[in-house]
N, C-alpha and C positions, 0 to 999 in steps of 0.2 A: 393564465398568469405565468409569467416566466419563472423558472427555478433559479437559484443563486448560480448554479453551474452555467446555465444559459447566459445569464447576465454577465458572468465572469468572461465567458468566451466572446461576447459582443464588445465588452469593454477593451479587451485585449486586441480585437480586430480593429476597433476604432483608433486605438493608439498606433497600430501598425500602419493604418491608412494615411495618418498625418506625416507628411514628409519632413516636418520640422523635428520629429521626435525619433529617438532610437528606442524602440519599445523593449528591447533587451535590458535596458537600464532600469525599468519600472516594473515593479511587482503589483499584482492585482489580487485582492482577496474580497470575497463577498459573503455577508451574512444578513439574512432577512431583507435584502435588497439595498443594504448599505455597503457601499464600495470603499475599501481602504487602499490607497495607493501608497507605495513605499519605493525606496531605491535612492539613487544619487544621480543627479544631472549636473551639467556644467554651467547652467544659467538660470536665473530666476524666471525668465521668460518661458523656459521649458516647463518648469514647474507649474506655471499658470496654464499653459497650453494643455498639459496632461489632464488637469483638473477639469477644464472646460470640455475636452474630449469625453471624459467619463460622464460628465453631466448630460451629454447629448444622447446618450443611450436610453432607449425605452425601458422602463421597468426599475431604473435607478431611483431610489427614494432619498439618498443623501450620499455625499462623498466626505470621507475622513481622509485628509491628505497629509501624508507623513514623508513626503519626498524631501531629501536634503540637497542643498546646493553646495557642490564642491568645486570651486573655481580653480582652474589650472594656474600654476605660477606665472605662466606667460601672459595671462589676462588679468593677474591680480593688480589692483590699484590701491594706493593709500587712501585713508579716510578723507584727507584734504583733497585729493584729486577727484574723488567721487563726489564730494560736497560741491566742488566747483562745477562739475559736469551736471549735477543735479540742478544747481542754480541756473546755469545757461540754458538747460532744457525747459525749465519753467519759464524762463524770460522770454523764450522765442515761441512759446505755445500761446496761440491767440485766445484760447478759452480760459487761461489761467492768469490770475492777478498775482504775480510773484511777490509783490511787495506786502501782501497780506499773509504770506506763508513763511514759517520758520522751518529751517532745515537742521537736522542733527544727524551725524553719521557716526556709527561706532561699529568697528569690525565689519564693515560692509553692509550693516543694516541701517537703512534710511528711515528716520522718523520725521513726519511731516505734521506741523501743528499751525493753527491760524483759523480764520473765520471767512466764509464765502457766503454768497446769497443763494446759490443754487447747488444741488447735489451734483449736476453734471460737472460743475467746476471742481468739486472735490474729487470726483472720479477721474477727470481729465489730469489732474495733478499727478495722481498715482500712475496712470497710463503713460504719461510723458516720460517717466523716469525708469520704469520697471524693466526696459530692455537695455539700459545703459551697462557698459562693461564694468565688472566689479561689484555690482549690486547683488547682494545675497538675499535680501528681503526688504519689503516696504511696509512700514507701520503707518497707516493713514489715520491721524487724530484730527484732521481738519473738521471743524464743525460747521453747520449751516444755520444761518440766522434768519428767520422768517420775516417777510414783508408783505404777507397776504393773509386774508381770513381763512378760517377753517372750512367755511362753507364754499369759498372759491376753490380751495385745494381739493375737496370732495368732488366738486364738478369737474375740475380739470383731470382728475384721476379717471372718473368715469368716462370722459370723453376720449382719453388716451386708450383705455381698454376697447372702446368701440372702434377706434382706428386701427388698432393692432390686429393684423390678420391671424396671428397664432393664438390669440387670447379670446375665449368664449366669455364675453362680458356678462352674459345672462346668468352665469354660474359663479360669479365672483362679486362679493360686497366689499366696500372699503369704508371703515369707520375712522373718523379723524377725531382724535383727542389732543387738542393743543398742537404740538409739533409732531405727534406721533400718528402713524397710519396703521391700522390693524386689518389685515386681509383675511376674509373667510371664504370658504367655498371648496369646490373640487375641480381639479385640472387634470388633463389627459396624459401629461408627461412632466418630467423634471424641467425640461426646456420651457414649457408653457408657464410652469410655476415661476421660474426665473424672469420670463418675460413680463409677467404681471407685476412682480416685485420691482423690476426696473421701471416699468411705467408709473408705479407708486413713488418711487425715488425721483422721478423726473419732475414731479410737481414742485413749484417754488416754496421754500420754507420748510420742507420736510426734513427732519433731523433723525427720525427713527421709523423703520418699517418692521412691524411684527408680523410675520406670515404664519397663519394658521391653516394655509391651504394644503389640502391633502391630495397626494398624486394617486390616481386610480388608473386601472387599465383602459386603453382606448376603447370606444364604443364602435362596433363595426355593424354595418348593415349588410345582410346577406340576401 
């Protein structure tokens, strides 16, 4: 099992490996496998990228992200300009029904509200706007309204696990309670945990995923 110092070094190396990031802007602290990221970056997309980089590292149990976005004056936009850019980005994204989404922008923080049928549409709405200039953060309050039975949802999740190369479906169970999916079991890495959670979210009608998956050390055969 990795020590906190080893995890810290691996996370720092992963941040340096990503050409999109300036690792000197980001601080890394680790306690009991929980990584805390801090510092100031010039865009929300870098904040997201740093978090994803940390989650890729083996041994990371969770990521507490405290990175701030400090947009330089030359790239600063008014809330009206940001709202217009957000609307246009949603309008031209094929997976998003912009007429069902409400947009609110305050001090560069974008809030999305509304209803969609699939979680991938909810995720796509955030993905479509998080790289826009001037956006400091995105609060995604879009909800998913189900149009499928719990039995069908459970079967689709099971099938998704079996198709996914990085997920060992034999060690994960999914219980469906209404619109909520509860995952149980043990995974080999934080990435596998996220992949299993993403597979559950991809089922139609799912509004909430409660993950009780435990991250353990990978099993090696000698």
